C-alpha positions in Angstrom: -4.0 -4.4 23.7 -7.2 -2.8 24.6 -10.1 -3.3 22.2 -12.8 -0.7 22.9 -16.1 -1.1 21.3 -16.1 1.3 18.3 -18.3 4.2 17.7 -20.3 3.9 14.5 -22.5 6.4 12.7 -24.7 6.5 9.7 -26.6 9.0 7.6 -29.4 7.7 5.4 -28.6 4.1 5.8 -29.5 2.3 9.0 -26.7 1.1 11.3 -28.7 -2.1 11.8 -28.1 -2.9 8.1 -24.4 -3.0 8.8 -24.4 -5.3 11.7 -22.7 -8.0 9.7 -19.9 -5.7 8.7 -19.4 -4.6 12.3 -19.1 -8.2 13.4 -16.5 -8.8 10.7 -14.5 -5.8 12.0 -14.7 -7.1 15.6 -13.6 -10.6 14.4 -10.7 -9.0 12.5 -9.4 -7.6 15.8 -10.5 -10.5 18.1 -9.6 -13.4 15.9 -7.3 -11.9 13.2 -5.2 -9.9 15.7 -5.1 -6.7 13.7 -4.4 -3.6 15.8 -7.3 -1.7 14.3 -9.6 -1.5 11.3 -11.9 1.1 9.8 -14.5 0.9 7.0 -16.6 3.5 5.3 -19.5 2.5 3.0 -21.4 4.8 0.7 -24.3 3.9 -1.5 -27.6 5.5 -2.6 -28.9 5.3 0.9 -26.1 7.4 2.3 -23.0 6.5 4.3 -21.8 4.4 7.2 -18.6 4.3 9.2 -17.4 1.5 11.4 -14.3 0.7 13.4 -12.8 -1.8 15.7 -9.6 -2.1 17.7 -7.3 0.8 18.3 -5.2 3.5 16.5 -2.5 3.3 19.2 -1.8 0.1 21.1 0.0 2.0 23.9 -2.8 4.5 24.6 -5.9 2.6 23.4 -6.9 5.5 21.3 -9.8 4.7 19.1 -9.8 4.7 15.3 -11.7 7.6 13.7 -13.0 8.6 10.2 -10.6 11.6 10.1 -7.4 9.6 10.2 -4.9 9.6 7.4 -3.0 6.5 6.5 -0.6 5.2 3.9 -2.4 3.8 0.8 0.4 1.8 -0.9 -0.5 0.8 -4.4 -3.7 2.8 -4.6 -1.1 5.5 -5.5 -0.9 3.8 -8.9 -4.5 4.7 -9.6 -3.7 8.4 -9.1 -0.6 8.2 -11.3 -2.5 6.3 -14.1 -5.2 9.0 -14.0 -2.7 11.7 -14.5 -1.1 9.9 -17.4 -4.5 9.4 -19.0 -5.4 13.0 -18.6 -2.1 13.9 -20.3 -3.0 11.5 -23.1 -6.4 13.3 -23.5 -4.6 16.6 -23.7 -2.3 15.3 -26.4 0.8 15.5 -24.3 1.7 11.9 -25.0 0.3 8.6 -26.3 -0.1 5.3 -24.5 1.8 3.8 -27.5 4.8 6.0 -26.9 7.8 4.0 -25.7 9.6 4.5 -22.5 12.8 5.2 -24.5 11.1 8.1 -26.2 10.5 9.9 -22.9 13.3 8.5 -20.7 16.2 7.9 -23.1 18.7 5.3 -21.9 16.8 4.7 -18.6 15.5 1.2 -19.4 18.5 -0.8 -20.7 20.8 -3.6 -19.8 20.4 -7.3 -18.9 17.9 -7.7 -21.7 15.8 -4.6 -20.9 15.0 -2.5 -24.0 13.0 0.7 -23.3 12.3 1.0 -27.0 10.1 -2.1 -26.9 8.0 -1.0 -23.9 5.0 1.3 -24.4 3.5 3.4 -21.7 0.3 1.2 -21.8 2.5 -1.8 -20.8 3.8 0.1 -17.8 0.3 0.9 -16.6 -1.2 -2.6 -17.0 1.9 -4.5 -15.8 2.6 -6.3 -19.1 6.1 -4.7 -19.6 8.1 -7.5 -18.1 10.4 -5.0 -16.5 12.0 -6.3 -13.3 10.3 -5.0 -10.1 13.0 -3.4 -7.9 11.1 -4.4 -4.8 12.0 -8.0 -5.6 15.6 -7.1 -4.5 15.1 -5.9 -0.9 18.8 -6.2 0.1 19.7 -3.7 -2.6 16.8 -1.3 -1.9 17.7 -1.4 1.8 21.4 -0.7 1.1 20.6 3.0 0.5 19.3 5.6 3.0 18.0 7.8 0.2 16.0 6.7 -2.8 15.6 8.6 -6.0 13.4 7.3 -8.9 16.6 6.9 -10.9 18.2 4.7 -8.2 15.1 2.5 -8.0 15.2 2.0 -11.8 18.9 1.3 -11.7 18.3 -1.5 -9.1 15.7 -3.0 -11.5 18.1 -2.8 -14.5 20.7 -4.9 -12.6 18.3 -7.9 -13.2 17.0 -9.5 -16.4 13.3 -8.8 -17.4 10.7 -11.1 -16.0 9.4 -11.7 -19.6 9.3 -10.1 -23.0 7.0 -7.1 -23.3 3.4 -8.3 -23.8 4.3 -12.0 -23.3 2.8 -12.3 -19.8 1.6 -10.3 -16.8 3.5 -9.5 -13.7 2.9 -6.9 -11.0 5.9 -4.7 -10.9 6.6 -1.5 -9.0 9.3 -0.3 -11.4 6.5 0.2 -14.0 5.0 3.0 -12.0 8.3 4.6 -10.9 8.9 5.0 -14.7 5.3 6.3 -15.2 5.9 8.9 -12.5 9.1 10.0 -14.1 7.3 10.3 -17.5 4.7 12.6 -15.9 7.5 14.8 -14.7 9.2 14.8 -18.0 6.0 15.7 -19.9 4.8 18.4 -17.6 8.1 19.8 -16.2 6.5 19.6 -12.7 7.0 17.4 -9.7 4.6 14.4 -9.7 3.2 15.4 -6.3 2.3 18.8 -7.7 0.6 17.4 -10.7 -1.5 15.0 -8.6 -2.4 17.9 -6.4 -3.2 20.3 -9.3 -5.2 17.7 -11.3 -6.9 15.6 -8.7 -6.7 16.4 -5.0 -7.3 20.1 -5.1 -10.2 20.0 -7.6 -11.9 17.2 -5.7 -11.2 18.8 -2.3 -9.1 15.8 -1.0 -7.6 17.7 1.9 -6.1 14.6 3.5 -4.5 13.1 0.4 -1.0 13.8 -0.8 2.3 12.3 -2.0 5.0 13.1 0.5 7.9 15.3 -0.6 11.3 13.6 -0.8 12.2 11.6 2.2 9.6 13.1 4.6 8.8 10.2 6.9 5.8 11.8 8.7 2.1 11.6 8.2 0.6 15.1 8.4 -2.6 15.5 10.4 -4.4 12.9 12.5 -3.4 9.3 11.9 -3.2 5.9 13.5 0.1 4.2 14.4 1.2 1.9 11.6 2.3 -1.6 12.8 4.3 -4.1 10.9 5.7 -7.7 11.4 8.1 -7.1 8.5 6.6 -10.0 6.5 7.2 -12.5 9.3 4.2 -14.9 9.2 4.7 -16.3 12.7 1.7 -15.4 15.0 4.2 -14.4 17.7 6.5 -12.3 15.4 7.8 -9.1 16.8 5.7 -6.1 16.0 7.4 -2.9 14.9 6.1 0.7 14.7 6.4 1.8 11.0 4.4 5.1 11.4 7.4 7.2 10.4 8.6 5.8 7.1 10.6 7.2 4.3 8.2 6.3 1.5 10.5 7.7 -1.3 11.4 4.1 -1.9 7.9 3.6 -3.2 7.0 7.0 -4.6 4.8 6.7 -7.6 4.3 3.0 -7.0 3.0 3.3 -3.5 3.9 6.4 -1.5 0.7 8.3 -1.1 -1.3 9.1 2.1 -5.1 9.5 2.2 -8.3 9.0 4.3 -11.4 6.8 3.9 -13.5 9.8 2.9 -11.0 11.1 0.3 -10.6 7.6 -1.3 -14.4 7.5 -1.6 -14.5 10.9 -3.4 -11.6 10.0 -5.7 -12.7 6.6 -6.7 -16.3 7.7 -6.9 -15.3 10.5 -9.4 -13.0 8.1 -11.3 -15.5 5.3 -11.6 -18.3 7.7 -12.3 -16.4 9.1 -15.4 -15.8 12.6 -13.9 -12.0 12.6 -14.2 -11.4 11.2 -17.7 -12.9 11.6 -21.2 -14.8 8.5 -22.4 -11.9 7.4 -24.7 -9.4 7.4 -21.8 -12.0 5.9 -19.4 -12.4 3.0 -21.8 -8.6 2.5 -22.0 -8.3 2.5 -18.2 -11.0 -0.2 -17.8 -9.7 -2.5 -20.5 -8.4 -5.3 -18.4 -6.0 -8.2 -18.8 -5.9 -11.3 -16.6 -3.6 -11.3 -13.6 -1.1 -13.9 -12.6 0.4 -14.8 -9.2 -1.4 -11.8 -7.7 -4.8 -11.5 -5.9 -7.1 -14.4 -6.9 -10.0 -13.7 -9.2 -8.7 -10.3 -10.4 -8.1 -8.5 -13.7 -6.1 -5.4 -14.2 -6.6 -2.3 -16.4 -4.5 0.9 -16.3 -4.0 1.5 -12.6 -7.4 -0.1 -11.8 -8.4 -3.6 -11.0 -11.5 -5.8 -10.8 -12.3 -8.5 -8.3 -14.8 -11.2 -8.9 -16.3 -12.2 -5.5 -17.3 -15.8 -4.6 -20.9 -15.0 -5.3 -20.0 -13.9 -8.9 -20.4 -10.1 -8.4 -17.6 -8.0 -9.8 -16.3 -4.9 -8.0 -13.8 -2.3 -9.2 -11.1 -0.3 -7.5 -7.6 -0.8 -6.1 -5.9 -2.0 -3.0 -2.7 -1.0 -1.3 -0.2 -2.7 1.0 2.7 -1.0 2.6 4.5 -1.6 5.9 1.9 -1.1 8.6 -1.1 -0.3 6.5 -3.2 -2.4 4.1 -6.3 -0.9 2.4 -9.0 -1.7 -0.2 -11.3 0.6 -2.1 -13.8 -1.3 -4.3 -17.3 -0.9 -5.5 -19.7 -0.9 -8.4 -18.5 0.0 -11.9 -20.4 3.3 -11.8 -18.9 4.3 -8.4 -22.3 4.6 -6.8 -21.7 2.0 -4.2 -18.2 1.9 -2.7 -16.4 0.4 0.3 -13.1 1.7 1.8 -11.4 -0.6 4.3 -8.0 -0.1 6.1 -6.1 -1.9 8.8 -3.2 -0.3 10.6 -1.2 -3.5 10.5 0.1 -5.8 7.8 -0.9 -9.2 9.0 -3.9 -11.3 9.9 -4.1 -14.4 12.1 -6.9 -16.9 12.8 -9.0 -17.7 9.7 -7.2 -15.3 7.4 -3.7 -15.5 5.8 -3.5 -11.7 5.5 -5.7 -8.6 5.5 -6.9 -9.4 2.0 -8.8 -12.3 3.4 -10.6 -9.9 5.8 -11.3 -7.4 3.0 -12.7 -10.1 0.7 -15.1 -11.2 3.4 -16.2 -7.6 3.9 -16.8 -7.1 0.2 -18.7 -10.4 0.0 -20.9 -9.3 2.9 -21.6 -5.9 1.3 -22.0 -6.8 -2.3 -23.4 -10.3 -2.0 -26.2 -10.1 0.5 -28.0 -13.3 1.3 -31.0 -14.1 -0.8 -34.3 -13.7 0.9 -37.1 -16.2 0.4 -40.3 -14.5 -0.9 
């Protein structure tokens, strides 16, 4: 694999201020073995973009700021935003049950849709079994509809009673996406476009239609080890992927710049009225997820080793892991993405790299007066 020195650029902020970030990117490739990594930082001084590694291991093509990539669970933040906009418009309530909007959908093996409110879907306290915990059944089908994914989940008992615990579950957001479509009468992809991506000018952000496996526009290759932790595990190209199996839980595509604009607007209070903004940022403790986190409605907080807390969301899907986190007001944000789903050397996975990047950016060393 070739590892060309990346091109970096800055606006108001000095590139020299980001040397520590660039060294981390270089280490992620050199020691961590990731194919390529990009980062975009924006704060009150301006913006900075950095990269290391490659977009294509065959050609050595460099990573660029214009690339589109799969964002995995950051999709959940878009879906939660749409739900909360509908709440603000009076289209539904967070206390409405799943049964009220999707009659008979959540039932069997102890599941009771009448006991699960929409809020519990969005903050992962529903207890509904996550269909992605049954890979053999998911992989049995060539085509995946939301109804099929929910049916896979319903073949298992709940993880816990609604409200009794916390457990990250992708079925929650498949159901949330279905509720958006039931309330609006429109496809989820169209509602996300109408309410968020078009108004914000997010030209590189979309939810693919149906089983479309392609990434429209410029993009890096997406490489996966298929969860094999061995350093010498075979690497597969997952660039073309039918993301319908993730849909509202993780199927979207975006860019570093678009994620900045979306999360900046969301954190800055420009997408939701104050009441719904407060609901979104009311968090509960997480369990068996990312350490030192709390989860709201499609948004999460991470407390860094230095004690600083940043807000945003991450996403992990075959061949692409990303993080978008920043200050509570959205004025200082970092977007990071690797076009691989592993990390070697000092890191167990890309989240370790991302945490080091956030620590470097939001916990600068104290200077002696």
